[in-house]
Structures are given as structure tokens and as C-alpha cells.
C-alpha positions in Angstrom: 32.1 5.4 -3.2 32.2 7.6 -5.1 32.4 11.5 -3.7 30.9 14.6 -5.0 31.6 18.0 -4.4 29.2 18.6 -1.7 29.4 15.4 -0.5 33.1 16.0 -0.1 32.3 18.8 1.7 30.2 17.1 4.0 32.6 14.5 5.4 34.9 17.6 6.2 32.6 19.3 7.9 31.3 16.4 10.1 32.6 16.8 13.4 30.5 20.3 13.3 27.3 18.6 12.0 27.5 15.5 14.6 26.8 18.7 17.2 24.1 20.3 14.8 22.2 16.6 15.2 23.1 15.9 18.8 21.9 20.1 19.4 18.7 19.3 17.2 17.1 16.9 20.1 17.1 19.2 22.2 14.4 21.9 20.0 11.0 21.2 21.2 9.3 19.3 18.7 5.3 20.2 17.6 3.9 17.1 16.2 1.1 18.3 14.5 4.5 19.3 12.2 5.4 16.4 10.2 8.2 16.8 6.7 8.5 14.6 4.4 11.0 13.9 1.9 11.8 11.0 -0.8 15.3 9.9 -2.4 17.7 12.2 -0.6 15.5 15.3 -1.1 16.5 14.7 -4.6 12.8 13.6 -6.3 9.0 13.8 -5.1 7.3 10.5 -6.0 7.4 7.0 -3.5 5.1 6.4 -0.6 6.0 10.4 1.5 4.8 11.4 -1.7 1.1 9.7 -1.5 1.3 10.0 2.3 1.9 13.8 2.1 -0.8 14.7 -0.4 -3.5 12.4 1.6 -2.4 14.2 4.3 -3.2 17.9 2.9 -6.8 16.3 1.8 -7.6 15.1 4.5 -10.4 17.7 6.0 -9.7 17.8 10.0 -6.4 19.3 9.3 -4.9 17.3 12.1 -1.5 17.7 10.8 0.8 20.9 9.1 2.5 19.3 6.5 5.9 19.9 4.4 7.4 18.6 1.8 11.8 19.3 2.5 13.6 18.7 -0.6 16.8 19.7 -2.5 15.7 20.2 -5.7 14.7 23.1 -7.1 12.4 22.1 -10.0 10.1 19.6 -6.8 9.5 22.3 -5.0 8.9 25.3 -7.5 6.7 22.4 -9.3 4.6 21.5 -5.7 4.5 25.5 -4.3 2.7 25.6 -8.2 0.3 23.8 -6.2 -0.1 25.1 -3.1 1.8 23.0 -1.0 4.2 23.6 1.1 8.0 23.2 0.2 11.3 24.1 1.2 15.0 23.5 0.6 16.4 21.9 4.0 18.5 23.6 4.8 16.9 27.5 4.2 15.8 29.2 7.3 12.2 28.2 6.9 13.4 24.4 5.9 15.7 24.4 9.0 13.0 26.1 11.1 10.9 23.2 10.2 12.9 20.4 10.4 14.2 21.5 14.0 10.3 21.3 15.5 8.8 18.9 12.9 7.5 16.0 15.8 7.5 13.5 12.5 10.1 12.9 9.7 8.4 10.9 7.1 10.4 9.1 4.2 11.0 6.5 2.3 14.5 5.2 2.5 16.4 7.6 5.3 16.4 10.8 7.6 19.1 12.1 4.7 15.5 12.0 2.4 14.9 15.2 4.6 17.6 16.4 6.6 19.3 14.3 8.3 21.4 16.3 11.2 18.2 18.1 12.2 15.9 14.8 12.7 17.2 14.0 16.1 14.3 14.5 18.7 11.7 13.9 16.2 9.4 10.5 15.4 10.7 9.2 12.6 8.3 7.0 10.4 9.9 4.9 7.3 7.8 3.8 4.5 10.4 2.1 2.9 10.5 1.4 -0.8 9.2 -2.0 -1.2 9.0 -5.4 -0.5 12.6 -6.5 -1.2 13.9 -9.0 -3.2 17.2 -8.4 -2.3 18.9 -8.1 1.1 19.6 -5.1 2.5 20.9 -3.0 5.1 21.7 -4.7 8.3 20.8 -8.1 6.2 23.9 -7.4 3.6 26.0 -10.3 3.5 28.7 -9.8 0.7 31.4 -8.4 3.1 33.3 -6.0 0.5 30.2 -3.8 1.0 29.7 -0.5 2.8 27.3 -1.4 4.8 28.0 -5.5 5.6 31.0 -2.9 7.2 29.4 -0.3 8.8 27.1 -3.2 10.6 29.2 -6.4 10.7 32.7 -5.1 10.5 35.9 -4.8 11.8 35.9 -1.8 15.2 37.8 0.1 12.9 35.9 -0.3 9.6 32.0 0.8 12.2 33.5 4.0 13.2 34.7 4.9 9.7 31.5 4.1 8.3 29.5 5.2 11.0 31.1 8.6 10.3 30.4 9.2 6.7 27.3 7.0 6.7 25.0 7.7 10.0 21.7 8.2 8.5 21.7 4.6 8.1 22.2 3.7 12.3 18.8 5.1 12.7 16.2 3.0 14.2 12.7 4.4 12.5 10.1 4.3 15.1 7.1 3.2 13.0 7.4 1.1 9.9 4.7 -0.3 7.4 4.7 -3.4 5.7 2.1 -5.1 3.0 2.2 -8.7 4.6 3.6 -10.5 7.6 6.7 -11.6 5.6 7.3 -7.8 4.8 7.6 -7.8 8.5 9.9 -10.1 9.1 12.0 -8.0 6.0 12.0 -5.4 8.5 13.0 -6.8 11.8 16.0 -8.4 10.0 17.2 -5.6 7.9 16.4 -2.4 10.5 16.5 -4.5 13.7 13.3 -3.0 14.7 11.3 -5.5 17.6 7.8 -6.2 15.4 5.2 -4.2 17.7 7.1 -1.1 15.4 6.3 -2.3 12.4 2.3 -2.1 11.4 0.4 -3.5 7.9 -0.7 -0.9 6.0 -0.3 -1.6 3.0 1.6 0.8 0.4 0.2 4.3 0.0 1.7 4.7 -3.4 -0.6 1.8 -4.8 -3.6 3.2 -3.7 -4.0 5.1 -7.2 -3.3 0.8 -9.0 -6.2 -0.4 -6.6 -8.7 2.7 -7.0 -12.2 1.6 -9.8 -11.4 5.4 -11.4 -7.5 5.5 -11.8 -6.5 9.4 -11.6 -2.5 8.5 -11.1 -1.7 9.6 -14.6 -1.5 13.7 -13.7 2.3 14.9 -13.4 5.0 14.9 -15.3 3.8 11.6 -16.3 1.2 12.7 -19.0 3.5 13.5 -21.6 4.8 9.9 -21.6 1.3 8.3 -21.5 -0.2 10.6 -24.4 2.7 9.6 -26.0 2.4 5.7 -25.7 -1.4 6.3 -26.7 -0.7 8.1 -30.2 1.7 5.2 -31.1 -1.5 2.8 -30.7 0.9 -0.3 -30.2 1.6 -2.8 -27.0 3.6 -1.3 -24.3 5.8 -3.2 -22.4 7.9 -1.5 -19.3 11.4 -1.8 -18.5 12.2 -1.5 -14.8 15.6 -2.7 -14.2 17.3 -2.2 -10.7 20.6 -0.1 -9.6 23.9 -2.2 -9.7 26.0 -2.1 -6.3 29.0 -0.1 -8.2 31.3 -4.1 -7.6 29.0 -5.3 -10.0 27.9 -3.1 -12.7 25.7 -4.1 -15.7 25.4 -2.5 -19.2 22.2 -2.1 -20.4 21.3 -3.7 -23.7 19.7 -0.8 -24.6 20.2 -0.4 -28.6 19.8 -4.4 -28.6 16.7 -3.5 -26.9 15.5 -1.5 -29.4 15.6 -3.8 -32.1 13.8 -6.4 -30.1 11.0 -4.3 -29.6 11.0 -2.9 -33.4 10.5 -7.2 -34.6 8.3 -7.7 -31.6 5.6 -4.7 -32.9 5.8 -2.9 -29.2 6.9 0.1 -27.5 9.3 -0.8 -24.9 8.8 1.6 -22.2 12.6 2.1 -20.0 13.1 3.9 -17.0 15.8 2.9 -15.3 16.8 3.0 -11.6 17.1 6.6 -10.3 20.5 5.6 -9.1 21.7 4.1 -12.6 19.9 7.6 -14.4 22.7 9.1 -15.5 23.9 6.3 -17.1 23.5 5.3 -21.1 23.0 8.8 -21.7 24.2 7.5 -25.1 21.1 6.1 -26.2 19.0 9.2 -27.4 14.9 7.8 -28.2 13.6 9.5 -31.2 10.6 9.4 -33.3 11.7 6.0 -34.6 13.0 4.8 -32.2 10.8 1.4 -30.9 12.6 1.9 -27.4 11.8 5.1 -25.3 14.1 5.9 -22.3 12.6 8.5 -20.0 13.5 10.3 -17.2 14.9 8.0 -14.1 12.7 10.5 -11.9 9.7 9.8 -13.2 7.3 7.6 -10.4 7.0 4.5 -12.2 3.8 3.8 -10.5 1.9 5.9 -12.2 3.0 4.4 -16.0 1.6 1.3 -14.6 -1.8 1.6 -15.6 -1.1 2.8 -19.3 0.8 -0.6 -20.0 0.8 -3.9 -20.9 3.2 -6.0 -19.1 6.2 -5.4 -16.6 10.1 -6.2 -17.6 12.0 -5.8 -14.7 14.6 -8.4 -12.4 15.4 -8.0 -8.8 13.1 -4.7 -8.1 11.1 -4.8 -6.0 8.7 -2.3 -8.2 7.8 -6.1 -9.8 5.5 -6.4 -6.1 3.8 -3.0 -6.8 3.2 -4.0 -10.4 2.0 -7.9 -9.1 -1.4 -5.4 -7.8 -2.1 -4.3 -11.4 -3.0 -8.4 -12.8 -0.6 -8.0 -15.8 2.3 -10.5 -16.9 5.7 -9.7 -15.7 9.2 -11.4 -17.1 12.2 -11.3 -15.4 15.0 -10.4 -17.2 18.0 -11.2 -15.8 21.2 -11.4 -18.0 23.6 -10.9 -14.2 22.0 -13.4 -12.2 25.1 -15.3 -11.2 27.1 -12.1 -11.1 25.0 -9.9 -9.2 24.4 -13.0 -6.6 28.4 -13.4 -6.7 29.1 -9.5 -6.5 26.6 -7.4 -5.5 23.4 -8.7 -3.1 21.9 -12.4 -1.8 18.5 -12.9 -2.1 16.1 -12.9 1.4 14.3 -16.0 -0.5 14.7 -18.6 -3.7 14.0 -16.3 -6.6 13.2 -19.3 -9.0 10.9 -20.6 -6.6 9.0 -17.3 -5.8 8.7 -14.7 -8.7 6.0 -15.9 -11.1 7.1 -14.9 -14.7 9.6 -16.3 -17.3 13.4 -15.6 -16.5 15.0 -15.1 -19.5 19.5 -14.1 -19.5 19.6 -12.7 -22.9 17.8 -10.8 -25.6 16.5 -13.9 -27.8 15.6 -15.7 -24.4 13.6 -12.3 -23.6 12.4 -11.9 -27.1 10.3 -16.0 -26.8 9.5 -14.6 -23.4 7.9 -12.1 -24.5 6.4 -13.3 -27.6 4.6 -15.7 -25.4 3.4 -13.3 -22.9 1.3 -11.3 -25.9 0.3 -14.3 -26.7 -0.7 -16.0 -23.7 -0.9 -13.3 -20.8 0.3 -15.0 -17.7 -0.4 -18.0 -19.1 1.0 -20.9 -16.7 1.9 -18.6 -14.1 -1.3 -17.4 -13.3 -1.4 -19.5 -9.8 1.8 -18.6 -8.5 1.1 -15.0 -9.8 -2.4 -15.4 -7.1 -0.1 -16.9 -4.8 2.6 -14.7 -4.4 0.0 -11.7 -4.7 -1.7 -13.8 -1.4 1.9 -14.0 0.4 3.2 -10.1 0.1 -0.4 -8.0 -0.3 -2.8 -8.7 2.6 -4.7 -5.6 1.9 -5.4 -5.0 -1.5 -8.1 -1.8 -1.3 -6.8 1.4 -2.0 -6.5 1.9 1.6 -2.7 2.1 2.6 -2.9 5.9 3.3 -5.4 5.4 5.4 -4.4 2.8 7.1 -0.9 4.6 7.6 -2.4 7.6 8.6 -4.7 6.5 11.0 -1.6 4.9 13.0 0.7 7.8 12.7 -1.9 10.0 14.0 -3.0 7.3 17.0 0.8 6.7 18.1 2.3 10.8 17.9 -0.8 13.0 18.6 -1.5 14.0 21.8 -4.9 11.8 22.5 -6.8 15.0 23.3 -6.9 16.3 19.3 -7.0 13.1 17.6 -9.9 14.1 17.1 -11.8 10.4 17.2 -9.6 9.3 14.7 -7.6 6.0 16.1 -6.0 3.5 14.8 -5.4 1.4 11.3 -9.1 0.7 10.5 -9.2 -2.9 8.7 
């Protein structure tokens, strides 16, 4: 675990922060004020961003939605759109976090401000449907989260001090299917009645008859792809834990894409975003490396297929009905040193699984010629298993469930639980 200067300061000040956390639970909270955040306060993306915009668009204005971020560019961009956004430790941000009745986040309470969250209702919208095991289900003994949840008393004490936000159990979580509900119970130690099947808000734009999800920083990328006039495949690898780092072979992939006559659009996971800086995309490159902070779901409509590995993004992309290739050159090492899987990877995931660049090239040639080909039936089987709803109403169901659970009955204005 590598600490930045800011992180090291946070560790030193941790006793004071724990006191602030305790005191924050004594402040009266407004159930109509909801704060939103994503990716440790660094991004504006994912389910939090999608639900935030849905809440803003509601005519009844039951909720005061506020975005909390540590990224000045994110705050400026949202304010330019006339949205309310504050820094987590600004005076207005502190007030919002201390008095909001509901915290809405994708991963952890530190997406907003963990230290001011006690007493608020916590809603975890989740990063995705997991292939790899996370949180309480991690089985590798050297992983810090294994030590936090299952280690010796001393290990648990140390990691509880360093990573207290992982101990938070949400009041409400969303899921995409009954299988996903069971994941939530395993990973977060919650009861089934705390998990509701809504579908993901971020996927609504994928399922709309008219997809208007191309506004924002993705627009420039999409316009460039359109000018090239070539088939486009999107490569979205997941991050590797520090014990199992994988050097993505970008130069070899660039050469492969050139031979195939395609554009390979690469967005590394946000955690890996600062790596591979030696590769510079140019006008002549067949591989285009984009900003790791970009929202990948908003690129799906502009591409012809996906290359991924153990990333949960695959389950979102399946909703497009486009082919997927699983590039897994480090599969054995990943399983040994990083994470185990929730299910049998080879049996469940619907697509070829090449283990080197030559095999990947052959798999892509087959996809270009035959589309999903032999994987068509398996594709539909996975969609049915992991997506109960495919109707662009994930935000609506999530919002209705939150209103019904967290707002006083007299102010719900006829809005009840998730509409089926």
C-alpha cells in the first residue's frame, strides 16, 4: 500500500478524524438533502452520476442533490451545468456532508466524505456485477482486505485504523439480478432485504431507444473515431492488485490493430490510469489511449465490440448485444496472487479467451467475420442470469426505492417503492 503525502497526513491525523466521525453522528440530518460522490471523490461517472442527474431532472423536487468531489475540474464542469457541487472539506461541502440525510456512492463512503457520514443513510450503487471476489469474500491471505476482515486481532486493528470505510455496511444496495443480490450478501455482510433489484442507473442510456449519452468529454473521442471510418474495438482491462501487476502490451496491440485494419480504443482502469505513459497515441496509431477518467459506458454505442478480462464492465457491455473477447494472458497469475472468481470464468463468460496477442488477433478476425458466432446462446444465457431488467428504468426504480425508505411518509408525494 503506497501512501501519497495527502494520504500520509490523513493517517497521522486519524485520531482526530475518528473523533470528527463520532461527532458527525450527533448532527441533525435533512432526509431531503442527498450528497453524491464517486471514485474517492476524483471522478464524475458511474451509477452515482447517472442517478444524480435523474434526481435533478425530477419535477417534484423532493430532493436537494449535491455532488461532492476533491477534483476541481469536476466541480467546475458541474457548476457550468448549473449543478450544485462542492469540495469535500470546503465550508459548504462540510455543511452539506454533515446535514445530508443520505449518502449515495459507488464504492465507499470516502467517495464523498467518510469522516462526516455517521448518522446518514448510506446507499451503495456499486461498481458492477463482479467476476472477481471483493471485500469480505477475498480469499488471498496477503491481501489487505483479507487481513481487515479475517486476519489476526492485530491485523484487524491496524487495517481498521487505515481503512475504516471498508467496515461500513450500507443501509441500501442495488443489484441487477438475484445472483447479484447474493454477491452483495457475501461481499458486504448485509441482509437480503437491504438489497433491491433495480438495474444500474448508468445503463439506462445504453437501453434507451434514442441514445443521447454522447455529451461530455467522450464526444471528442467519438468524433475522432467517426472520422477514421474503421471498425472500432474497445479494450477495457481491470486493475491488478499490487501483488499481481500486469504490463499491458500496448505496442504489440497497436501493431495487431494495424494488421486487422481496426482502431483499438484503450481505456485503462482508473486505478491503472497513470501507468503506461510511455505509449503516446498519434494520428498514425491504430491504438488510441484515452483518459482513464472517462466514462466507458458512454463509449459503448460508438464501438463494434469489447475486449476485456476480469472486469465487471463486461456485464454492462452485454446489454449492447455486441461481441466480447476476453484477453487473459495473466489468468493463472491473477488467480494465484490477486483474486479468486465468484463463478467458473471459462464456463460462464460468453466469448473467446485468448492468452496472448496472436490468439487475440485470431479471435478478433473471427469476431469481425462472424460476430458473436457460436457464443450467441451463451450470451443470452448470461444476460438472463445477470440482468433481470433491460428497460432503461434503473434510475427510476432506484430513486423510488430510496424515496420510499428514507423520506417521511407525508412528503413522498405518492412516490412509493420501485415500480416494476
